[in-house]
SERO-4910 file (N, C-alpha, C, O; in steps of 0.05 Angstrom, whole numbers):
BEGIN
 pado doro    nc1    nc2    nc3   cac1   cac2   cac3    cc1    cc2    cc3    oc1    oc2    oc3
  Met    A    618   3559   -456    592   3539   -466    581   3528   -439    584   3504   -437
  Asp    A    570   3539   -423    562   3531   -398    551   3503   -391    528   3495   -388
  Asn    A    577   3488   -389    569   3456   -378    552   3444   -400    537   3425   -394
  Gln    A    553   3452   -420    547   3433   -445    568   3417   -457    591   3425   -461
  Glu    A    558   3392   -463    584   3375   -478    573   3380   -510    551   3376   -520
  Val    A    600   3391   -524    597   3389   -558    593   3369   -565    613   3357   -557
  Met    A    577   3351   -578    579   3319   -586    598   3329   -615    594   3350   -626
  Asn    A    618   3313   -625    630   3310   -639    627   3278   -652    632   3257   -639
  Pro    A    617   3278   -678    608   3253   -685    634   3236   -700    631   3218   -717
  Asn    A    658   3246   -690    681   3228   -699    693   3220   -670    715   3210   -668
  Val    A    677   3226   -649    686   3212   -622    670   3196   -608    650   3204   -596
  Val    A    676   3175   -608    658   3155   -587    673   3139   -575    691   3125   -583
  Asn    A    660   3142   -545    667   3141   -519    701   3148   -515    720   3132   -509
  Asn    A    700   3171   -519    727   3184   -521    750   3171   -534    773   3172   -524
  Leu    A    743   3158   -557    760   3145   -579    752   3162   -606    730   3162   -617
  Val    A    773   3175   -613    771   3189   -638    774   3173   -662    795   3162   -668
  Ile    A    750   3171   -679    748   3151   -696    762   3165   -724    754   3186   -734
  Ser    A    786   3150   -736    802   3156   -761    793   3133   -781    780   3113   -774
  Glu    A    802   3137   -808    797   3121   -821    805   3085   -815    795   3064   -822
  Asp    A    828   3094   -799    850   3071   -793    832   3055   -775    834   3031   -776
  Asn    A    813   3066   -756    811   3053   -730    771   3055   -730    758   3048   -711
  Ala    A    763   3064   -749    736   3067   -752    719   3041   -745    703   3041   -726
  Glu    A    724   3016   -761    712   2991   -756    720   2985   -728    701   2971   -719
  Lys    A    734   2987   -712    744   2977   -687    732   2990   -667    723   2977   -648
  Val    A    730   3017   -667    719   3036   -645    687   3035   -653    673   3040   -634
  Leu    A    672   3030   -676    645   3026   -677    644   2995   -671    621   2990   -664
  Glu    A    659   2973   -672    654   2945   -663    652   2951   -626    633   2945   -612
  Ile    A    679   2963   -617    674   2965   -588    649   2975   -578    638   2964   -559
  Gln    A    637   3000   -590    613   3015   -585    588   2994   -585    572   2993   -566
  Glu    A    586   2976   -607    569   2957   -608    566   2939   -588    543   2932   -579
  Lys    A    593   2927   -577    592   2905   -560    581   2921   -529    568   2908   -512
  Glu    A    588   2945   -526    585   2964   -508    551   2965   -501    541   2959   -479
  Asp    A    536   2975   -524    515   2976   -531    496   2945   -527    473   2946   -520
  Thr    A    506   2927   -530    492   2899   -527    498   2894   -501    481   2879   -491
  Met    A    516   2900   -485    518   2889   -460    504   2907   -443    494   2899   -422
  Asn    A    503   2929   -451    483   2951   -436    451   2938   -439    436   2933   -420
  Asn    A    446   2936   -464    415   2925   -467    420   2896   -451    402   2892   -434
  Gln    A    436   2878   -453    431   2855   -438    429   2862   -403    410   2852   -391
  Lys    A    443   2875   -392    442   2884   -366    408   2894   -364    395   2886   -344
  Val    A    398   2910   -382    370   2916   -377    349   2894   -378    329   2891   -365
  Glu    A    360   2880   -397    338   2851   -403    338   2828   -385    320   2811   -384
  Met    A    367   2828   -367    365   2805   -353    347   2799   -333    345   2775   -325
  Asn    A    334   2817   -323    310   2805   -303    285   2803   -317    268   2795   -302
  Arg    A    278   2808   -337    256   2803   -352    241   2772   -352    255   2754   -361
  Ile    A    223   2766   -347    210   2741   -341    190   2741   -365    178   2762   -368
  Lys    A    184   2721   -382    165   2712   -398    146   2690   -388    153   2667   -384
  Val    A    123   2699   -383    100   2678   -368     82   2670   -396     69   2685   -409
  Val    A     84   2644   -400     71   2632   -423     40   2629   -406     41   2617   -385
  Ile    A     20   2636   -412     -7   2633   -402    -32   2631   -419    -34   2649   -436
  Asn    A    -48   2615   -417    -74   2616   -432    -86   2642   -427    -87   2654   -405
  Gly    A    -94   2652   -455   -104   2679   -460   -132   2683   -440   -140   2706   -437
  Ser    A   -146   2663   -429   -167   2665   -416   -167   2667   -386   -184   2672   -369
  His    A   -139   2662   -386   -127   2662   -351   -120   2685   -346   -120   2703   -363
  Lys    A   -109   2692   -316    -97   2716   -303    -80   2701   -287    -83   2677   -282
  Leu    A    -59   2717   -277    -44   2711   -255    -55   2715   -228    -66   2736   -223
  Leu    A    -53   2695   -209    -58   2703   -181    -43   2721   -164    -20   2725   -173
  Pro    A    -48   2731   -147    -35   2745   -128     -5   2732   -125     16   2741   -134
  Gln    A    -11   2710   -111     14   2691   -101     33   2692   -126     57   2698   -126
  Gln    A     18   2684   -150     40   2678   -171     59   2707   -177     83   2707   -180
  Ile    A     42   2727   -177     55   2752   -185     77   2759   -160     97   2772   -166
  Ala    A     72   2752   -134     95   2757   -120    114   2734   -122    138   2738   -117
  Leu    A    107   2713   -129    136   2692   -132    146   2705   -162    171   2702   -164
  Leu    A    139   2714   -180    158   2727   -200    173   2750   -191    194   2756   -202
  Gly    A    165   2762   -173    187   2784   -162    192   2810   -175    204   2829   -165
  Gly    A    181   2808   -199    191   2828   -212    177   2839   -239    152   2837   -241
  Glu    A    193   2851   -260    178   2851   -285    172   2833   -302    191   2823   -314
  Tyr    A    152   2824   -307    147   2800   -333    131   2808   -349    119   2830   -348
  Glu    A    128   2788   -370    116   2799   -400     96   2772   -401    106   2749   -401
  Leu    A     65   2779   -402     51   2750   -410     54   2746   -442     50   2763   -459
  Ile    A     60   2718   -447     55   2710   -472     31   2696   -473     34   2672   -466
  Lys    A      7   2703   -481    -16   2693   -482    -23   2675   -501    -22   2682   -525
  Ile    A    -30   2652   -496    -39   2622   -514    -68   2632   -525    -84   2640   -508
  Pro    A    -76   2633   -547   -106   2629   -549   -124   2605   -536   -117   2581   -536
  Glu    A   -145   2613   -526   -159   2592   -519   -160   2569   -537   -154   2547   -526
  Glu    A   -166   2569   -560   -166   2546   -577   -137   2530   -582   -137   2508   -592
  Gly    A   -121   2539   -577    -93   2529   -571    -73   2535   -599    -78   2555   -613
  Leu    A    -57   2523   -604    -37   2527   -626    -34   2508   -643    -39   2486   -635
  Ser    A    -26   2510   -668    -13   2486   -685     10   2478   -678     25   2493   -665
  Ser    A     17   2454   -686     47   2448   -678     64   2468   -692     84   2476   -681
  Glu    A     58   2477   -716     71   2495   -727     82   2523   -713    104   2534   -712
  Glu    A     57   2531   -702     60   2560   -685     76   2549   -661     94   2565   -655
  Ile    A     75   2524   -643     83   2517   -624    120   2521   -626    134   2534   -611
  Tyr    A    128   2502   -655    151   2508   -657    160   2538   -663    181   2546   -653
  Arg    A    149   2550   -675    160   2582   -678    160   2600   -651    175   2619   -645
  Leu    A    138   2587   -634    142   2598   -602    166   2592   -593    181   2610   -586
  Lys    A    172   2565   -591    194   2554   -579    221   2566   -585    238   2565   -568
  His    A    226   2579   -612    243   2584   -622    250   2616   -608    273   2624   -603
  Ala    A    228   2627   -605    222   2656   -599    231   2652   -567    248   2667   -558
  Leu    A    222   2637   -553    229   2633   -524    257   2624   -522    270   2638   -507
  Thr    A    269   2604   -532    294   2599   -533    312   2622   -537    330   2626   -520
  Glu    A    309   2639   -559    323   2661   -564    321   2682   -537    340   2697   -530
  Ser    A    299   2681   -526    296   2699   -501    316   2689   -477    330   2705   -465
  Ile    A    316   2665   -472    330   2648   -450    356   2653   -458    372   2656   -439
  Glu    A    368   2655   -490    394   2653   -489    401   2688   -484    425   2693   -482
  Arg    A    386   2704   -484    391   2727   -477    386   2739   -447    387   2763   -440
  Gly    A    382   2719   -434    381   2717   -403    353   2724   -390    348   2727   -366
  His    A    336   2724   -412    304   2720   -394    302   2693   -387    315   2673   -393
  Ser    A    281   2697   -371    272   2665   -355    245   2666   -370    231   2685   -376
  Val    A    241   2639   -372    212   2637   -388    200   2615   -363    210   2594   -354
  Val    A    177   2627   -357    154   2611   -337    130   2602   -345    114   2618   -355
  Ile    A    125   2582   -344    103   2562   -362     75   2558   -339     72   2543   -320
  Leu    A     60   2574   -348     35   2576   -326     20   2554   -340     19   2531   -332
  Ser    A      8   2563   -362    -11   2541   -371      5   2522   -393     13   2530   -416
  Pro    A      8   2497   -382     28   2479   -399     13   2471   -429    -11   2470   -433
  Ile    A     34   2468   -446     26   2465   -474     45   2443   -476     69   2450   -476
  Pro    A     41   2415   -477     55   2388   -473     80   2392   -496    103   2391   -487
  Leu    A     77   2397   -522     95   2398   -538    111   2420   -533    135   2417   -537
  Leu    A    103   2442   -525    124   2463   -519    134   2459   -496    154   2473   -491
  Val    A    127   2445   -478    143   2440   -447    167   2420   -460    190   2421   -453
  Lys    A    157   2400   -480    179   2384   -485    200   2394   -499    223   2390   -493
  Leu    A    190   2412   -523    212   2423   -538    234   2435   -525    257   2431   -530
  Leu    A    221   2457   -502    231   2473   -488    254   2460   -473    278   2467   -477
  Tyr    A    244   2437   -454    259   2424   -437    287   2413   -454    310   2419   -451
  Ser    A    274   2395   -473    296   2382   -486    317   2408   -494    340   2406   -486
  Trp    A    311   2429   -506    329   2447   -507    348   2456   -488    372   2458   -490
  Tyr    A    332   2462   -468    348   2475   -442    369   2449   -430    392   2453   -422
  Glu    A    359   2430   -431    378   2401   -424    404   2405   -445    426   2406   -435
  Arg    A    401   2408   -472    419   2408   -488    444   2430   -487    468   2426   -492
  Asn    A    427   2455   -477    442   2479   -480    455   2495   -451    467   2516   -450
  Thr    A    447   2477   -430    461   2488   -411    474   2463   -394    470   2439   -399
  Lys    A    490   2475   -373    514   2455   -362    503   2452   -333    490   2468   -320
  Thr    A    514   2423   -325    505   2414   -298    528   2407   -288    545   2398   -303
  Asp    A    534   2410   -256    556   2402   -242    554   2365   -241    536   2352   -250
  Lys    A    578   2357   -228    578   2332   -228    551   2320   -208    548   2295   -206
  Tyr    A    535   2333   -196    514   2326   -182    488   2330   -198    467   2321   -189
  Gly    A    487   2344   -222    468   2344   -235    454   2364   -237    436   2364   -254
  Glu    A    460   2391   -216    457   2413   -215    458   2437   -236    481   2440   -242
  Arg    A    443   2455   -248    446   2470   -268    472   2493   -255    467   2505   -234
  Leu    A    489   2497   -265    508   2515   -260    496   2542   -272    483   2544   -293
  Pro    A    503   2565   -255    498   2599   -263    509   2604   -297    532   2599   -305
  Ala    A    495   2611   -307    505   2614   -339    488   2638   -348    467   2646   -337
  Arg    A    501   2649   -371    487   2672   -376    456   2668   -388    442   2687   -393
  Tyr    A    448   2646   -392    425   2639   -396    403   2646   -374    408   2645   -350
  Gly    A    378   2654   -385    357   2658   -360    347   2626   -357    355   2608   -371
  Lys    A    328   2625   -336    315   2602   -326    286   2593   -338    266   2607   -343
  Leu    A    293   2563   -343    264   2554   -355    251   2539   -326    261   2523   -310
  Leu    A    222   2553   -326    213   2544   -290    180   2540   -305    169   2547   -326
  Leu    A    170   2524   -280    142   2516   -284    126   2526   -256    133   2521   -233
  Phe    A    103   2542   -263     83   2549   -242     76   2517   -229     82   2498   -244
  His    A     64   2509   -204     62   2478   -195     51   2486   -168     61   2501   -151
  Asn    A     26   2472   -169     11   2476   -139     -1   2444   -138    -15   2434   -156
  Asp    A      9   2428   -112     -4   2411   -108    -34   2407    -95    -48   2386    -96
  Lys    A    -39   2430    -83    -65   2436    -67    -88   2439    -89    -84   2453   -110
  Arg    A   -115   2423    -82   -134   2422    -95   -152   2431    -72   -145   2431    -49
  Glu    A   -177   2439    -81   -201   2445    -67   -224   2432    -81   -224   2423   -104
  Lys    A   -246   2432    -65   -271   2424    -76   -290   2446    -77   -293   2463    -59
  Lys    A   -302   2445   -100   -322   2473   -108   -348   2462   -119   -351   2447   -138
  Leu    A   -368   2473   -102   -399   2461   -112   -401   2482   -129   -395   2505   -124
  Leu    A   -414   2472   -157   -425   2481   -178   -453   2491   -173   -464   2481   -154
  Pro    A   -467   2511   -190   -491   2516   -189   -516   2495   -189   -538   2495   -177
  Asp    A   -503   2477   -209   -523   2456   -214   -520   2432   -197   -528   2410   -205
  Gly    A   -506   2436   -169   -500   2413   -157   -479   2393   -155   -473   2376   -137
  Arg    A   -468   2400   -181   -444   2379   -180   -421   2392   -165   -420   2416   -161
  Glu    A   -402   2375   -156   -380   2382   -141   -355   2379   -157   -352   2357   -167
  Val    A   -337   2395   -163   -309   2391   -178   -288   2398   -157   -290   2408   -135
  Thr    A   -269   2389   -172   -242   2392   -155   -224   2411   -169   -216   2404   -192
  Val    A   -214   2439   -157   -200   2452   -174   -176   2463   -159   -175   2463   -135
  Val    A   -154   2474   -177   -129   2481   -158   -131   2501   -145   -143   2521   -155
  Ala    A   -121   2501   -122   -124   2527   -100   -114   2551   -106    -97   2551   -123
  Gln    A   -121   2574    -95   -113   2595   -105    -85   2601    -93    -68   2613   -106
  Asp    A    -80   2591    -66    -54   2591    -56    -40   2566    -60    -53   2547    -69
  Gly    A     -9   2561    -53      2   2537    -49     14   2532    -76     17   2509    -83
  Trp    A     24   2560    -97     36   2557   -119     69   2555   -111     80   2571    -96
  Glu    A     79   2539   -122    107   2546   -134    122   2545   -156    116   2531   -175
  Leu    A    146   2560   -156    157   2560   -185    186   2542   -186    207   2547   -175
  Leu    A    180   2521   -200    202   2493   -198    217   2503   -225    236   2490   -234
***
């Protein structure tokens, strides 16, 4: 049989499944599958962004890897929708994903921050200890630029550069 493995449905990870140990072997397999999936998902980042906005090149560089955009409708979300989104995002953080907020939704920021404070540990100096949880971060930019509109009005806008992840 030229280097082909014969798949035996009664063998999982070189453990023979019998009536006596079937549940234990399948439990071990399930734990291994979960661990393997968590390894794959650990570096995923979820970015909360207004649906009409786009990430800037500097923001993409700061994310440094694979990310998923959670687009918020321009008209906003109801408080019920925000609570559901908070639940989904905290589950992601528990699975090791990081959540980055680019377009702030005050209620969502409050809910996520409160949850994060309650569910992560700090050292005696108040610094977050490494944990299996992902991080909760915000894009921040102190830099502003003046822009002249076609109608002659001058407005201040957030600069294209100067972004930080905090």
